[in-house]
C-alpha positions as CSV (number, residue, x, y, z in Angstrom):
1,X,-14.6,15.5,-3.7
2,X,-13.1,12.0,-3.9
3,X,-13.8,9.8,-0.8
4,X,-11.3,7.1,0.3
5,X,-13.9,5.3,2.5
6,X,-15.0,1.8,1.6
7,X,-17.8,1.8,-0.9
8,X,-19.4,-1.5,-2.0
9,X,-19.6,-1.2,-5.8
10,X,-20.7,-4.8,-6.2
11,X,-17.7,-5.8,-8.4
12,X,-16.1,-9.2,-8.4
13,X,-13.2,-7.8,-6.4
14,X,-15.4,-6.3,-3.7
15,X,-17.3,-9.7,-3.4
16,X,-14.1,-11.7,-3.2
17,X,-13.4,-13.5,0.1
18,X,-11.4,-11.4,2.5
19,X,-8.9,-14.3,3.1
20,X,-8.2,-14.4,-0.7
21,X,-7.5,-10.6,-0.7
22,X,-5.2,-10.9,2.3
23,X,-3.4,-13.8,0.7
24,X,-3.0,-11.8,-2.6
25,X,-1.7,-8.7,-0.9
26,X,0.7,-10.8,1.3
27,X,2.1,-12.4,-1.8
28,X,2.7,-9.0,-3.5
29,X,4.2,-7.6,-0.3
30,X,6.6,-10.5,0.3
31,X,7.7,-10.6,-3.4
32,X,8.2,-6.9,-3.4
33,X,10.5,-7.2,-0.5
34,X,12.4,-10.2,-1.9
35,X,13.1,-8.9,-5.4
36,X,15.5,-6.1,-6.2
37,X,15.4,-6.2,-10.0
38,X,13.4,-3.2,-11.2
39,X,11.8,-5.3,-14.0
40,X,10.3,-7.7,-11.4
41,X,9.1,-4.8,-9.2
42,X,7.6,-3.2,-12.2
43,X,5.8,-6.4,-13.0
44,X,4.4,-6.5,-9.5
45,X,3.0,-3.0,-9.9
46,X,1.5,-3.6,-13.4
47,X,-0.2,-6.8,-12.0
48,X,-2.3,-4.5,-9.7
49,X,-3.7,-2.4,-12.5
50,X,-6.3,-4.9,-13.8
51,X,-7.7,-5.2,-10.3
52,X,-8.1,-1.4,-10.1
53,X,-10.0,-1.5,-13.4
54,X,-12.2,-4.5,-12.3
55,X,-13.0,-2.9,-9.0
56,X,-13.9,0.5,-10.6
57,X,-11.8,2.5,-8.2
58,X,-9.6,4.3,-10.7
59,X,-10.3,7.8,-9.3
60,X,-9.6,6.9,-5.7
61,X,-6.6,4.8,-6.6
62,X,-5.1,7.6,-8.7
63,X,-5.5,10.1,-5.9
64,X,-3.7,7.7,-3.5
65,X,-0.9,7.1,-6.1
66,X,-0.6,10.9,-6.6
67,X,0.1,11.2,-2.9
68,X,2.6,8.3,-3.0
69,X,4.5,10.1,-5.9
70,X,5.7,12.7,-3.5
71,X,6.7,10.0,-1.0
72,X,8.7,8.2,-3.7
73,X,10.3,11.4,-4.7
74,X,11.4,11.9,-1.1
75,X,12.9,8.4,-1.1
76,X,14.9,9.1,-4.2
77,X,16.2,12.4,-2.8
78,X,17.1,11.0,0.6
79,X,18.9,8.0,-0.9
80,X,20.9,10.2,-3.3
81,X,22.0,12.5,-0.4
82,X,22.6,9.9,2.2
83,X,24.2,7.1,0.2
84,X,27.9,7.7,-0.4
85,X,28.5,4.6,-2.6
86,X,28.8,4.4,-6.3
87,X,31.5,4.8,-8.9
88,X,29.8,7.4,-11.2
89,X,30.0,10.6,-9.2
90,X,27.6,13.3,-10.5
91,X,28.3,15.9,-7.9
92,X,30.7,16.2,-4.9
93,X,30.0,18.7,-2.1
94,X,32.8,21.1,-1.2
95,X,33.0,20.2,2.5
96,X,34.0,17.3,4.7
97,X,32.0,15.6,7.4
98,X,33.9,13.8,10.1
99,X,33.6,9.9,10.0
100,X,31.3,10.1,7.1
101,X,33.6,11.8,4.6
102,X,32.9,14.1,1.7
103,X,29.2,13.8,0.6
104,X,28.6,13.1,-3.0
105,X,25.7,12.3,-5.3
106,X,26.2,9.2,-7.5
107,X,24.3,7.8,-10.4
108,X,24.0,4.5,-8.6
109,X,22.5,6.1,-5.5
110,X,19.8,7.9,-7.6
111,X,18.9,4.7,-9.5
112,X,18.8,2.7,-6.3
113,X,16.4,5.3,-5.0
114,X,14.3,4.9,-8.1
115,X,14.3,1.1,-7.7
116,X,13.1,1.4,-4.1
117,X,10.5,3.9,-5.2
118,X,9.1,1.4,-7.7
119,X,9.0,-1.2,-4.9
120,X,7.2,1.3,-2.6
121,X,4.7,2.1,-5.5
122,X,3.8,-1.6,-5.9
123,X,3.2,-2.0,-2.2
124,X,1.1,1.2,-1.9
125,X,-0.9,0.2,-5.0
126,X,-1.7,-3.2,-3.5
127,X,-2.7,-1.7,-0.1
128,X,-4.8,0.9,-1.8
129,X,-6.8,-1.8,-3.6
130,X,-7.2,-3.7,-0.3
131,X,-8.4,-0.5,1.5
132,X,-10.9,0.4,-1.3
133,X,-12.4,-3.1,-1.8
134,X,-12.4,-4.6,1.7
135,X,-14.8,-3.5,4.4
136,X,-13.0,-2.8,7.7
137,X,-15.4,-5.1,9.6
138,X,-14.6,-8.0,7.2
139,X,-10.9,-7.2,7.6
140,X,-11.3,-7.4,11.4
141,X,-13.2,-10.7,11.2
142,X,-10.6,-12.2,9.0
143,X,-7.7,-11.2,11.2
144,X,-9.5,-12.5,14.3
145,X,-10.2,-15.8,12.6
146,X,-6.4,-16.0,11.9
147,X,-5.9,-16.0,15.7
148,X,-4.3,-12.6,15.8
149,X,-4.4,-10.6,19.1
150,X,-7.8,-8.9,19.3
151,X,-6.5,-5.5,20.5
152,X,-4.0,-5.3,17.6
153,X,-6.8,-6.3,15.2
154,X,-9.0,-3.5,16.6
155,X,-6.3,-0.9,16.3
156,X,-5.8,-2.0,12.6
157,X,-9.5,-1.8,12.0
158,X,-9.9,1.6,13.5
159,X,-6.9,2.9,11.5
160,X,-8.4,1.7,8.3
161,X,-11.6,3.6,9.2
162,X,-10.0,6.8,10.5
163,X,-7.4,7.5,7.9
164,X,-10.0,7.8,5.0
165,X,-12.2,9.8,7.4
166,X,-9.3,12.1,8.2
167,X,-8.7,12.7,4.5
168,X,-12.4,13.5,4.0
169,X,-12.2,16.0,7.0
170,X,-9.2,17.7,5.4
171,X,-11.1,18.2,2.2
172,X,-14.3,19.5,4.0
173,X,-12.4,21.9,6.2
174,X,-10.4,23.2,3.3
175,X,-13.6,23.9,1.3
176,X,-15.2,25.6,4.3
177,X,-12.1,27.9,4.9
178,X,-12.0,28.8,1.2
179,X,-15.7,29.7,1.3
180,X,-14.9,32.2,4.0
181,X,-12.4,33.9,1.8
182,X,-9.2,32.4,3.0
183,X,-6.5,32.1,0.3
184,X,-4.6,29.0,1.3
185,X,-2.3,28.6,-1.7
186,X,-1.2,32.1,-2.3
187,X,1.8,34.0,-0.9
188,X,5.2,32.7,0.3
189,X,6.0,29.7,2.4
190,X,5.4,31.3,5.8
191,X,2.0,32.5,4.6
192,X,1.1,29.1,3.3
193,X,2.1,27.5,6.6
194,X,-0.1,30.0,8.5
195,X,-3.0,29.2,6.1
196,X,-2.6,25.5,6.7
197,X,-2.8,26.1,10.4
198,X,-6.4,27.1,9.9
199,X,-7.0,23.6,8.7
200,X,-4.9,21.7,11.3
201,X,-6.6,23.2,14.4
202,X,-10.2,22.2,13.5
203,X,-8.9,18.9,12.1
204,X,-7.2,18.1,15.5
205,X,-10.4,19.1,17.3
206,X,-12.6,16.9,15.2
207,X,-10.1,14.0,15.6
208,X,-10.1,14.3,19.4
209,X,-13.9,14.5,19.5
210,X,-14.1,11.4,17.3
211,X,-11.6,9.5,19.5
212,X,-13.6,10.3,22.7
213,X,-16.8,9.1,21.0
214,X,-15.2,5.8,20.0
215,X,-13.8,5.4,23.5
216,X,-17.2,6.0,25.1
217,X,-18.8,3.5,22.6
218,X,-16.2,0.9,23.5
219,X,-16.7,1.4,27.2
220,X,-20.5,1.2,26.9
221,X,-20.1,-2.2,25.2
222,X,-17.8,-3.5,28.0
223,X,-14.7,-3.7,25.8
224,X,-11.8,-5.4,27.6
225,X,-13.8,-7.2,30.3
226,X,-12.1,-10.5,29.4
227,X,-15.2,-12.4,28.2
228,X,-15.0,-14.1,24.9
229,X,-17.1,-12.0,22.5
230,X,-19.3,-13.3,19.6
231,X,-19.9,-11.9,16.2
232,X,-23.1,-11.3,14.3
233,X,-21.4,-11.8,10.9
234,X,-19.2,-14.7,10.0
235,X,-16.9,-15.3,7.1
236,X,-17.3,-18.7,5.5
237,X,-14.9,-20.5,3.2
238,X,-16.2,-22.3,0.1
239,X,-14.3,-24.9,-1.9
240,X,-13.5,-22.2,-4.5
241,X,-12.1,-19.9,-1.9
242,X,-9.8,-22.7,-0.6
243,X,-8.7,-23.4,-4.1
244,X,-7.9,-19.7,-4.7
245,X,-6.0,-19.6,-1.4
246,X,-4.0,-22.6,-2.4
247,X,-3.2,-20.9,-5.7
248,X,-1.8,-17.8,-4.0
249,X,0.3,-19.9,-1.6
250,X,1.7,-21.7,-4.7
251,X,2.4,-18.3,-6.2
252,X,4.2,-17.2,-3.1
253,X,6.2,-20.4,-2.9
254,X,7.3,-20.0,-6.5
255,X,8.4,-16.4,-5.9
256,X,10.4,-17.5,-2.8
257,X,12.0,-20.3,-4.8
258,X,13.0,-17.9,-7.5
259,X,14.6,-15.6,-4.9
260,X,16.5,-18.5,-3.4
261,X,17.8,-19.5,-6.8
262,X,19.2,-15.9,-7.3
263,X,16.6,-14.7,-9.7
264,X,15.2,-11.2,-9.3
265,X,18.5,-10.0,-7.8
266,X,20.1,-6.8,-9.0
267,X,23.2,-4.9,-7.8
268,X,23.4,-1.1,-7.7
269,X,26.7,-0.8,-6.0
270,X,29.6,-0.2,-6.6
271,X,28.5,-0.2,-10.3
272,X,25.2,-0.9,-11.9
273,X,24.5,-4.5,-12.8
274,X,23.3,-5.6,-16.2
275,X,19.6,-5.8,-17.0
276,X,20.1,-8.8,-19.2
277,X,17.6,-11.6,-18.5
278,X,18.4,-15.1,-19.7
279,X,15.8,-17.4,-21.3
280,X,15.1,-19.3,-18.1
281,X,14.8,-16.2,-16.0
282,X,12.6,-14.6,-18.7
283,X,10.4,-17.7,-18.7
284,X,10.1,-17.7,-14.9
285,X,9.3,-13.9,-14.9
286,X,6.6,-14.4,-17.5
287,X,5.0,-17.3,-15.5
288,X,5.2,-15.2,-12.3
289,X,3.5,-12.2,-14.0
290,X,0.9,-14.5,-15.5
291,X,0.1,-16.0,-12.1
292,X,-0.1,-12.5,-10.5
293,X,-2.7,-11.5,-13.2
294,X,-4.7,-14.7,-12.4
295,X,-6.4,-12.9,-9.5
296,X,-8.9,-11.3,-11.8
297,X,-10.1,-14.4,-13.7
298,X,-10.2,-16.3,-10.5
299,X,-12.5,-13.6,-9.0
300,X,-14.8,-13.8,-12.0
301,X,-14.8,-17.6,-11.8
302,X,-15.9,-17.5,-8.2
303,X,-18.6,-14.9,-9.0
304,X,-19.9,-17.2,-11.8
305,X,-20.0,-20.2,-9.5
306,X,-21.7,-18.3,-6.7
307,X,-24.4,-17.1,-9.2
308,X,-24.9,-20.6,-10.5
């Protein structure tokens, strides 16, 4: 069974400074939200693949992306059903809804949903890499050093711990129920729902027990008494780390500048825009993709300097 918990595999990505990882994922997130052109969004997604290879988390990453596929499919379906815009009508429903009008499915709405699905895929891929290569304690220390509210940081840290644990519990409980002879995937939809209830009840019970244990542990350590706490581990910043951070901020500034200049835009409504990319925009896209891929050689460079 594949585990989504953090495992230190000793790769250059795992050893990279947490601030550098946060700067990288912030750049991917901001650029994914700024750009609408599917080619730009696809370039963002492709730029995450070498990091998955270097971190040796292909199986875990593939499982997460498999789950995200259904979410992306849901985005496409909802956008096609809800959006009433577009000039190429593929199907028009035979009824009328007051205020909204006659529902219809258009080619533009479907392709817009696909574009948003690519955007979501790039974001999920980046966050999957962060979750699989950054220890929750290091994430918490980095966020605290960034002067973020401590309680919000704690909630984020607990979530990054509990979500993989919850997924592991689902797999364990499913295996236990199947060993008892329960057929969870056979029968019609009502039977499948009843079968899944045999998983949800013990899962809820385990989650409540774990929540009480965490609450008792926090209370025993005087959490929330107002005193300024100290930390056993500290995150240092070397000259190479600062240089890598500056590089990623330069990358982010370049992406924002491209967006302000109108590059990376794409219109889905009322008709589809052209996918033609001029020489200048093609050059800028190539440079942006190259800079996104620089995360891996920079990580190897830092590892080499640390070893020397």
